[in-house]
Backbone bond lengths (Angstrom), bond angles and torsions (degrees), N, CA, C in turn:
res aa  C-N    CA-C-N  psi(-1)  N-CA   C-N-CA  omega(-1)  CA-C   N-CA-C  phi
1 M - - - 1.421 - - 1.534 109.63 -
2 N 1.300 117.76 131.74 1.461 120.15 179.35 1.510 113.18 -89.88
3 P 1.340 116.07 159.68 1.480 115.64 -174.43 1.590 105.61 -78.13
4 P 1.337 113.58 168.22 1.441 118.68 -179.61 1.594 112.01 -54.13
5 A 1.331 110.10 154.40 1.532 112.10 -174.82 1.533 113.74 -62.86
6 T 1.394 117.66 -19.36 1.438 113.93 175.38 1.469 117.14 -67.44
7 W 1.373 116.54 -19.76 1.414 116.18 177.89 1.479 114.49 -97.63
8 I 1.270 116.98 79.51 1.451 123.46 178.73 1.514 109.92 -116.39
9 P 1.334 113.97 86.77 1.480 121.18 -174.70 1.570 110.64 -63.27
10 Y 1.308 118.16 175.04 1.469 123.80 169.35 1.493 112.76 -51.26
11 C 1.349 115.84 -43.05 1.439 118.51 -173.81 1.601 116.80 -83.08
12 G 1.302 113.08 3.83 1.447 122.62 178.56 1.512 113.93 96.00
13 I 1.337 116.61 174.53 1.495 117.93 178.33 1.562 111.52 -60.16
14 A 1.263 113.70 161.45 1.404 120.72 178.69 1.456 116.06 -62.52
15 P 1.365 121.70 122.70 1.525 121.73 -174.74 1.446 109.41 -85.43
16 A 1.300 116.02 154.49 1.525 124.13 170.44 1.666 102.05 -81.98
17 P 1.317 118.51 159.71 1.358 123.66 -177.75 1.462 112.79 -53.34
18 I 1.413 114.80 -40.32 1.476 118.84 -177.10 1.504 113.80 -65.89
19 E 1.356 115.55 -21.86 1.442 119.78 -174.72 1.566 112.56 -93.67
20 L 1.332 116.92 -13.02 1.440 120.42 -167.20 1.520 113.74 -56.88
21 A 1.264 115.62 -44.96 1.544 120.13 -172.07 1.527 112.48 -62.31
22 G 1.221 114.44 -28.64 1.477 119.78 176.41 1.589 117.72 -86.27
23 R 1.290 114.64 -3.53 1.529 118.00 -173.68 1.567 110.34 -94.17
24 W 1.326 116.68 65.74 1.395 120.18 171.27 1.528 107.96 -84.98
25 N 1.352 115.40 151.52 1.469 118.54 176.76 1.512 111.59 -108.37
26 F 1.289 115.77 106.43 1.407 119.57 -178.24 1.550 111.55 -105.59
27 D 1.313 114.66 43.00 1.421 119.42 177.81 1.561 107.30 -58.47
28 P 1.326 118.51 118.65 1.490 119.37 -172.60 1.474 110.34 -66.70
29 L 1.357 124.51 -34.04 1.347 122.41 175.58 1.493 115.71 -65.96
30 L 1.353 118.90 -36.75 1.430 122.73 175.62 1.559 109.89 -66.09
31 I 1.273 116.95 -46.51 1.484 121.08 176.06 1.445 115.09 -57.48
32 L 1.371 115.60 -41.84 1.442 119.08 176.78 1.438 115.15 -63.85
33 C 1.430 114.56 -42.85 1.473 118.88 177.78 1.535 113.15 -61.56
34 L 1.307 114.92 -42.05 1.472 116.53 -178.57 1.467 111.64 -67.59
35 A 1.407 117.81 -43.16 1.362 123.11 -178.77 1.574 111.28 -68.19
36 G 1.318 114.80 -39.74 1.467 118.70 -174.47 1.488 109.00 -70.64
37 L 1.361 121.21 -42.81 1.514 124.99 -178.71 1.547 107.98 -66.00
38 S 1.261 118.46 -39.14 1.454 119.58 177.76 1.479 112.77 -64.87
39 L 1.393 113.51 -42.52 1.492 119.40 -176.50 1.575 107.71 -66.87
40 L 1.346 115.55 -45.50 1.410 118.20 -177.69 1.628 110.66 -62.53
41 W 1.307 116.13 -41.65 1.467 114.11 178.60 1.507 111.32 -67.08
42 W 1.461 113.73 -36.22 1.444 115.79 -177.61 1.540 112.96 -64.96
43 R 1.402 111.06 -30.98 1.536 117.22 -176.84 1.604 109.67 -80.94
44 W 1.408 116.54 -40.32 1.431 116.73 -171.32 1.481 110.15 -117.80
45 G 1.273 118.40 4.18 1.534 120.21 -179.13 1.471 111.10 -91.74
46 S 1.321 115.65 -163.02 1.502 118.56 -175.57 1.484 111.32 -69.45
47 A 1.364 116.16 142.06 1.445 120.86 173.48 1.485 116.20 -86.79
48 N 1.315 114.78 6.04 1.498 123.36 -178.75 1.625 106.31 -67.79
49 P 1.341 118.13 121.61 1.473 118.17 -173.11 1.614 107.26 -64.61
50 S 1.259 119.73 -38.93 1.424 119.13 -178.42 1.579 111.69 -59.12
51 Q 1.363 115.26 -42.80 1.469 120.05 177.43 1.570 110.97 -63.09
52 R 1.296 112.23 -34.44 1.480 118.26 -174.27 1.580 101.07 -71.46
53 R 1.212 121.62 -41.62 1.488 124.71 -176.76 1.505 111.27 -64.41
54 V 1.415 113.78 -38.79 1.469 120.46 174.71 1.509 112.50 -64.88
55 L 1.341 115.43 -39.41 1.433 117.20 172.94 1.455 118.42 -62.28
56 L 1.313 113.79 -37.70 1.548 121.73 175.47 1.616 105.22 -60.97
57 A 1.310 115.97 -45.10 1.496 120.27 -174.76 1.551 105.94 -61.41
58 A 1.327 115.20 -49.42 1.495 118.35 -179.44 1.572 110.66 -58.92
59 T 1.367 111.86 -45.93 1.502 109.46 176.67 1.491 117.08 -59.75
60 A 1.353 111.10 -35.71 1.566 116.43 176.64 1.559 109.48 -60.64
61 V 1.281 116.66 -43.06 1.489 116.79 -179.60 1.499 112.85 -63.48
62 L 1.335 111.94 -44.02 1.483 113.95 177.57 1.565 115.31 -63.80
63 F 1.388 114.49 -32.62 1.519 120.39 176.61 1.518 109.05 -64.78
64 V 1.340 115.26 -42.02 1.505 119.83 179.97 1.555 111.18 -61.66
65 L 1.364 113.74 -44.33 1.429 119.97 -171.75 1.602 111.60 -75.25
66 F 1.325 115.86 -27.95 1.487 116.09 -171.16 1.495 116.36 -119.62
67 V 1.389 115.80 -14.41 1.436 121.72 -173.80 1.577 109.34 -114.20
68 S 1.321 113.90 -42.80 1.537 114.91 -171.18 1.565 108.35 -74.07
69 P 1.270 121.30 -179.68 1.423 125.22 -177.61 1.563 110.01 -67.94
70 F 1.315 117.95 -18.05 1.497 118.72 174.41 1.499 108.76 -54.26
71 C 1.233 122.38 -31.92 1.421 127.02 179.70 1.510 110.85 -54.80
72 A 1.374 112.40 -49.21 1.454 119.87 179.94 1.500 111.10 -68.48
73 L 1.369 116.67 -32.17 1.454 118.62 -179.83 1.500 112.58 -65.22
74 T 1.348 118.71 -26.89 1.373 119.68 179.07 1.601 111.14 -75.10
75 S 1.274 115.18 -12.99 1.499 116.12 170.34 1.554 113.62 -77.68
76 A 1.338 115.63 -23.18 1.424 120.40 176.58 1.542 116.49 -86.15
77 L 1.368 109.19 -46.31 1.482 115.18 -166.75 1.583 108.24 -119.36
78 F 1.268 113.80 130.73 1.471 118.96 175.89 1.588 110.41 -72.39
79 S 1.358 113.66 -26.06 1.439 112.99 175.00 1.532 111.52 -70.11
80 A 1.276 120.20 -29.50 1.432 122.67 173.01 1.505 111.66 -68.21
81 R 1.432 113.76 -34.81 1.501 115.77 174.49 1.494 112.63 -65.96
82 A 1.348 114.87 -31.70 1.468 117.84 178.20 1.506 111.48 -64.15
83 V 1.364 114.62 -44.37 1.491 122.48 177.17 1.488 108.49 -60.59
84 H 1.376 119.18 -42.22 1.404 122.47 179.03 1.561 111.87 -59.35
85 H 1.293 117.10 -49.71 1.446 123.47 -178.68 1.495 113.49 -60.44
86 I 1.384 111.62 -41.25 1.557 115.71 -175.85 1.589 105.14 -74.97
87 A 1.288 118.55 -38.19 1.596 119.78 177.69 1.513 107.59 -64.71
88 L 1.281 120.38 -37.39 1.459 121.87 -177.86 1.567 113.06 -67.91
89 T 1.418 114.40 -40.00 1.441 120.16 -171.74 1.588 110.78 -97.35
90 A 1.313 116.08 -27.41 1.416 116.57 -173.26 1.518 114.89 -115.59
91 L 1.313 115.87 1.55 1.523 124.22 176.18 1.519 110.60 -122.98
92 A 1.334 115.53 -63.21 1.443 120.78 -178.35 1.527 112.40 -64.04
93 A 1.355 116.96 -44.52 1.447 118.67 -174.13 1.613 107.82 -67.36
94 P 1.341 120.57 -48.87 1.522 112.33 -178.10 1.543 113.10 -70.04
95 L 1.349 118.46 -25.93 1.460 117.66 174.32 1.563 109.55 -63.62
96 L 1.329 115.60 -44.69 1.519 119.38 -178.30 1.620 105.94 -67.67
97 T 1.327 118.70 -33.68 1.423 118.66 175.22 1.502 111.19 -57.99
98 L 1.310 113.28 -45.67 1.523 119.15 -173.39 1.579 109.48 -71.38
99 A 1.433 115.95 -27.93 1.473 117.15 176.66 1.549 113.73 -78.27
100 L 1.329 115.07 -13.82 1.423 117.71 -178.50 1.510 113.96 -100.21
101 P 1.318 120.39 157.60 1.436 123.89 177.35 1.548 111.76 -55.38
102 L 1.321 117.00 142.68 1.427 118.66 176.36 1.551 110.04 -75.75
103 R 1.310 118.89 122.90 1.455 126.05 178.37 1.450 108.79 -144.04
104 R 1.267 113.55 144.70 1.483 117.70 174.14 1.562 114.01 -73.07
105 V 1.354 115.30 132.66 1.442 123.59 -174.15 1.488 107.99 -86.25
106 P 1.370 120.90 128.34 1.526 119.08 174.11 1.525 109.11 -53.87
107 G 1.304 117.02 140.69 1.431 120.36 177.78 1.477 115.35 101.20
108 G 1.284 121.78 -30.42 1.463 128.22 173.52 1.590 110.26 79.42
109 W 1.355 109.90 173.19 1.460 114.88 -172.47 1.460 114.59 -66.45
110 G 1.314 119.00 -31.27 1.520 121.44 -178.78 1.504 111.47 -66.10
111 A 1.340 118.29 -42.97 1.401 124.12 -178.49 1.524 109.89 -62.83
112 W 1.402 115.06 -46.90 1.461 117.91 -170.60 1.525 107.85 -77.24
113 T 1.276 122.66 -25.81 1.385 126.94 178.13 1.580 106.35 -60.36
114 G 1.392 112.26 -51.12 1.457 118.34 177.95 1.498 115.90 -64.02
115 V 1.326 115.52 -40.43 1.527 120.73 179.10 1.581 110.20 -63.61
116 H 1.308 114.68 -47.85 1.432 120.01 -178.46 1.549 110.22 -65.68
117 A 1.200 118.62 -40.97 1.522 120.11 178.24 1.564 108.53 -64.63
118 A 1.304 118.28 -42.88 1.494 119.86 177.39 1.466 111.59 -63.18
119 T 1.313 116.12 -43.63 1.489 117.47 173.72 1.451 115.57 -56.07
120 F 1.401 113.93 -53.67 1.460 115.29 179.80 1.531 114.57 -57.50
121 W 1.331 117.72 -41.96 1.443 117.95 176.34 1.495 115.59 -65.39
122 L 1.373 116.04 -37.68 1.373 121.10 -178.52 1.535 111.39 -57.08
123 W 1.322 117.31 -42.63 1.527 122.64 -171.55 1.604 105.99 -80.97
124 H 1.362 118.68 -6.06 1.418 117.92 173.83 1.497 112.47 -100.09
125 V 1.337 117.14 -0.98 1.515 118.03 172.07 1.486 104.65 -70.35
126 P 1.315 116.40 132.02 1.449 123.06 -175.15 1.555 113.89 -44.33
127 A 1.336 115.22 -52.16 1.456 122.43 -174.13 1.642 108.94 -59.70
128 A 1.314 116.39 -46.72 1.426 121.80 179.36 1.541 112.31 -64.14
129 Y 1.348 114.10 -44.47 1.486 119.65 176.19 1.480 112.48 -61.74
130 E 1.291 119.61 -44.75 1.479 120.50 -177.41 1.596 108.95 -67.96
131 A 1.358 116.93 -37.01 1.531 119.68 173.14 1.519 110.60 -54.99
132 A 1.352 114.87 -48.81 1.489 119.87 176.86 1.522 115.11 -51.96
133 L 1.260 115.63 -37.26 1.460 123.39 -175.68 1.526 110.08 -90.45
134 S 1.257 117.90 5.18 1.529 121.57 177.67 1.513 111.37 -118.87
135 N 1.289 122.37 -9.55 1.383 123.56 -175.08 1.618 106.78 -151.64
136 H 1.411 106.52 128.52 1.528 111.03 -171.81 1.538 111.21 -69.02
137 A 1.302 117.26 -32.23 1.535 119.92 178.70 1.487 107.79 -62.58
138 I 1.352 118.52 -44.68 1.496 116.03 -176.17 1.494 108.87 -75.34
139 Y 1.335 119.81 -27.48 1.474 123.48 171.68 1.549 110.93 -53.78
140 W 1.331 112.62 -51.18 1.420 117.75 -176.22 1.594 111.99 -72.12
141 A 1.356 112.19 -31.55 1.445 113.38 171.08 1.547 114.07 -60.38
142 M 1.363 113.11 -37.53 1.502 115.85 177.15 1.495 107.35 -65.29
143 Q 1.320 121.48 -47.88 1.410 121.66 -174.90 1.535 113.88 -63.63
144 F 1.258 114.73 -45.30 1.468 119.15 -178.94 1.528 112.17 -65.65
145 S 1.379 115.01 -45.22 1.420 116.23 176.55 1.517 117.54 -59.50
146 L 1.240 113.53 -41.74 1.438 121.95 172.43 1.474 115.60 -56.98
147 L 1.353 112.50 -49.22 1.528 115.42 -179.63 1.388 116.49 -71.70
148 L 1.422 111.87 -40.34 1.537 113.57 -177.69 1.575 115.12 -70.04
149 T 1.415 113.89 -37.06 1.430 115.76 178.84 1.561 108.87 -72.46
150 A 1.296 119.98 -29.89 1.459 122.79 176.96 1.574 107.44 -72.53
151 L 1.302 123.80 -39.06 1.398 124.66 171.83 1.489 110.01 -54.27
152 A 1.357 115.01 -52.10 1.476 114.73 -175.85 1.450 110.63 -63.28
153 L 1.368 121.83 -38.47 1.443 124.75 178.25 1.596 112.41 -58.30
154 W 1.392 112.66 -50.33 1.436 116.08 176.85 1.492 117.07 -62.64
155 R 1.356 114.87 -36.91 1.465 118.76 179.05 1.526 108.44 -69.48
156 A 1.367 116.84 -42.78 1.465 119.65 -178.30 1.600 108.07 -64.79
157 A 1.325 117.73 -39.31 1.421 117.54 -179.98 1.495 112.62 -70.99
158 R 1.265 117.95 -31.15 1.533 124.26 176.70 1.539 107.82 -69.09
159 A 1.320 118.85 -38.73 1.484 119.62 -171.43 1.585 109.41 -88.30
160 A 1.306 117.46 -16.08 1.472 121.49 -173.26 1.523 108.97 -76.82
161 P 1.408 115.70 165.53 1.494 113.48 168.88 1.459 110.92 -61.17
162 V 1.317 117.37 163.67 1.444 117.32 -172.86 1.470 114.99 -62.11
163 T 1.346 121.38 -30.91 1.477 124.81 -177.20 1.547 99.94 -70.50
164 G 1.263 125.02 -41.61 1.448 120.81 -175.56 1.540 112.30 -72.22
165 G 1.327 118.53 -37.57 1.385 122.55 172.06 1.491 116.57 -56.26
166 I 1.375 111.80 -46.78 1.464 118.82 176.88 1.459 113.81 -61.88
167 A 1.425 116.07 -44.34 1.481 122.17 177.21 1.414 109.67 -59.07
168 A 1.362 122.82 -46.89 1.444 123.71 -177.95 1.530 111.50 -60.39
169 L 1.324 118.48 -40.52 1.533 121.70 -178.36 1.495 108.00 -73.57
170 L 1.304 120.06 -41.57 1.463 121.26 -178.48 1.599 107.33 -64.23
171 A 1.287 117.54 -46.69 1.396 121.37 -178.13 1.549 111.63 -57.91
172 T 1.308 112.98 -43.35 1.492 119.36 176.90 1.569 112.67 -63.46
173 M 1.369 110.65 -36.72 1.502 112.53 177.08 1.475 112.06 -67.06
174 V 1.331 117.18 -35.98 1.434 121.25 178.47 1.496 112.17 -66.37
175 Q 1.345 119.93 -46.53 1.421 118.05 177.16 1.486 117.06 -64.94
176 M 1.422 112.82 -34.94 1.498 117.83 172.41 1.567 111.90 -59.63
177 G 1.325 112.67 -42.48 1.452 117.68 -177.44 1.539 111.06 -70.80
178 L 1.307 120.58 -30.28 1.544 122.33 178.65 1.508 106.08 -70.30
179 L 1.300 120.17 -47.69 1.466 121.51 -178.83 1.582 109.00 -63.22
180 G 1.346 116.06 -42.17 1.431 119.45 173.55 1.580 113.87 -55.54
181 A 1.296 114.58 -44.73 1.498 122.46 178.65 1.550 108.53 -63.15
182 L 1.268 118.36 -42.63 1.503 123.06 -175.94 1.587 107.20 -59.60
183 L 1.443 111.69 -48.45 1.461 118.04 -179.19 1.447 112.73 -64.61
184 T 1.347 115.21 -41.53 1.522 123.05 -174.17 1.502 111.66 -65.49
185 F 1.378 116.00 -41.31 1.544 118.19 -179.42 1.501 112.98 -96.50
186 S 1.289 118.94 12.06 1.431 118.95 176.24 1.548 109.48 -67.36
187 T 1.323 115.00 153.61 1.413 121.03 -175.13 1.548 110.14 -110.64
188 A 1.295 119.40 -4.88 1.541 122.85 178.87 1.567 103.79 -146.81
189 P 1.301 113.69 144.24 1.383 120.94 170.30 1.568 117.98 -63.04
190 F 1.322 114.83 135.33 1.470 120.70 -175.43 1.488 116.65 -91.35
191 Y 1.329 116.79 -29.55 1.527 122.84 -161.15 1.460 108.49 -109.39
192 A 1.367 117.24 107.15 1.469 124.05 -179.37 1.521 111.80 -58.78
193 P 1.315 124.29 -35.06 1.530 120.53 -178.90 1.519 113.37 -65.46
194 H 1.395 118.16 -11.43 1.424 120.62 177.00 1.520 108.76 -118.14
195 Y 1.230 122.61 30.16 1.397 124.07 167.61 1.572 120.00 -65.96
196 L 1.286 114.30 -33.74 1.420 121.06 -171.15 1.515 112.94 -112.54
197 A 1.376 117.84 -50.10 1.435 116.68 -172.19 1.555 119.21 -58.24
198 P 1.336 118.35 -30.81 1.500 115.79 -180.00 1.622 112.16 -60.64
199 F 1.273 118.93 -20.12 1.418 118.75 -179.96 1.584 109.51 -66.77
200 E 1.231 118.57 -29.71 1.486 121.83 177.97 1.512 107.41 -72.52
201 W 1.296 120.50 -22.14 1.509 120.25 179.68 1.576 109.10 -101.08
202 G 1.238 117.23 13.97 1.457 119.76 171.71 1.583 109.93 81.72
203 L 1.272 118.15 21.68 1.518 120.32 179.57 1.476 107.42 -128.66
204 T 1.282 116.94 146.64 1.459 119.72 169.62 1.625 105.78 -82.06
205 P 1.346 116.92 161.66 1.452 118.23 178.13 1.554 111.23 -54.26
206 L 1.330 117.03 -42.34 1.422 118.89 -176.98 1.629 112.60 -67.33
207 E 1.348 112.79 -38.09 1.502 114.93 176.36 1.530 108.74 -66.17
208 D 1.252 119.22 -41.59 1.468 123.76 177.36 1.516 108.90 -56.63
209 Q 1.239 119.16 -47.47 1.543 121.87 -175.04 1.553 106.61 -72.66
210 Q 1.308 122.46 -36.95 1.483 124.24 177.13 1.526 104.82 -66.18
211 L 1.248 119.41 -41.95 1.519 114.66 178.43 1.448 114.92 -66.07
212 A 1.296 116.84 -32.40 1.469 122.19 171.75 1.534 107.94 -62.60
213 G 1.350 125.44 -39.17 1.334 124.78 176.73 1.451 116.28 -64.89
214 L 1.398 112.12 -40.24 1.452 116.89 179.97 1.571 111.22 -67.29
215 I 1.394 117.63 -29.70 1.445 121.18 179.71 1.549 107.23 -72.28
216 M 1.249 118.74 -38.72 1.547 119.11 -177.38 1.535 106.68 -75.63
217 W 1.423 119.76 -31.10 1.371 124.09 -169.75 1.566 108.40 -75.67
218 A 1.299 117.40 -39.54 1.509 121.63 -169.38 1.558 108.11 -106.73
219 P 1.298 124.59 -76.25 1.407 123.15 -177.40 1.589 113.62 -62.62
220 G 1.371 112.50 -40.41 1.446 117.37 -177.90 1.533 110.03 -62.59
221 A 1.278 116.21 -58.71 1.523 121.77 -179.97 1.572 109.59 -60.65
222 G 1.349 116.61 -32.36 1.434 120.36 -179.09 1.474 115.30 -63.94
223 L 1.379 115.79 -36.09 1.434 114.41 173.11 1.484 120.16 -59.84
224 Y 1.323 117.62 -31.98 1.469 123.13 176.05 1.533 106.92 -72.24
225 L 1.327 119.41 -41.44 1.440 121.08 178.93 1.537 110.65 -61.77
226 A 1.321 116.86 -43.07 1.462 119.60 178.96 1.491 110.21 -64.36
227 A 1.338 121.86 -39.61 1.453 122.09 175.66 1.500 112.10 -64.46
228 A 1.390 120.33 -39.96 1.418 123.58 177.63 1.525 110.14 -62.13
229 L 1.293 117.23 -42.14 1.524 120.56 -177.50 1.533 106.46 -71.81
230 A 1.389 123.29 -35.87 1.399 121.72 176.06 1.509 108.68 -61.06
231 L 1.360 117.82 -48.82 1.587 117.67 177.39 1.542 108.82 -54.45
232 L 1.342 119.00 -46.93 1.476 120.10 179.09 1.424 111.32 -57.95
233 G 1.283 120.35 -40.71 1.463 124.04 -175.08 1.561 109.50 -66.16
234 R 1.374 114.52 -45.84 1.394 118.35 177.70 1.533 112.10 -61.26
235 W 1.348 115.96 -37.41 1.433 119.77 176.97 1.512 113.91 -62.06
236 F 1.365 112.65 -42.67 1.462 114.76 178.68 1.547 112.45 -66.07
237 A 1.374 115.41 -36.30 1.365 119.51 -178.46 1.588 112.95 -63.53
238 R 1.335 111.54 -40.31 1.534 118.35 179.25 1.446 106.31 -69.28
239 E 1.330 125.88 -34.74 1.449 124.45 -174.90 1.558 105.90 -73.97
240 Q 1.268 115.80 -41.37 1.498 116.30 178.33 1.573 111.38 -66.70
241 A 1.301 116.84 -38.25 1.505 118.26 174.38 1.457 113.46 -59.30
242 A 1.375 114.85 -41.96 1.512 120.64 -179.42 1.540 110.24 -71.83
243 A 1.321 119.58 -30.70 1.446 121.61 177.51 1.530 109.87 -73.27
């Protein structure tokens, strides 16, 4: 059973499992933007081979999120949407950060930690989320605001002193875990666009929402913990080398 006609997100109506493999998104404007940005960076960006490989990895993540059938899956399952948001902000954003020159971000790590957290929570308010799945312009406002604030956070954490960078990543881990816990322990589904489609995937809407919470709570928050530990490890290595 498909969702009501009002819920027609950018990636299309929710697919049944048998339909998923054929649900690629070949939006020509999207393909042109991804290819154009990659070519521009490749032509005028860094010639460092490692940075170019990182850019390819970031582009691959974006391709999976917006072009592959996974894009359609996010129309069906809120848990897939949780994976999408985590991959966008905790995989694509840091990869793009590593591919770009290191520069200090205006506002510092504290400000961007708060701005990104507020943005992440805002788009998980049911009314805002439903609006994004009802209007393509709002959908892309959600995607760009999540990605750009995440980019600013990762760049600020990278440019900050090690204590500031670790604090930014741990604070983001905590807020991600709190949102995940809220969804995991909820007793009613919050998101109307996912009231029907999860049944075709063997889940109730509440189970789908709780699964999304677990994804945010464990692997989602864990990515920020791993990044914080990596910063700490590099700091220890530098201190030992200096000693």
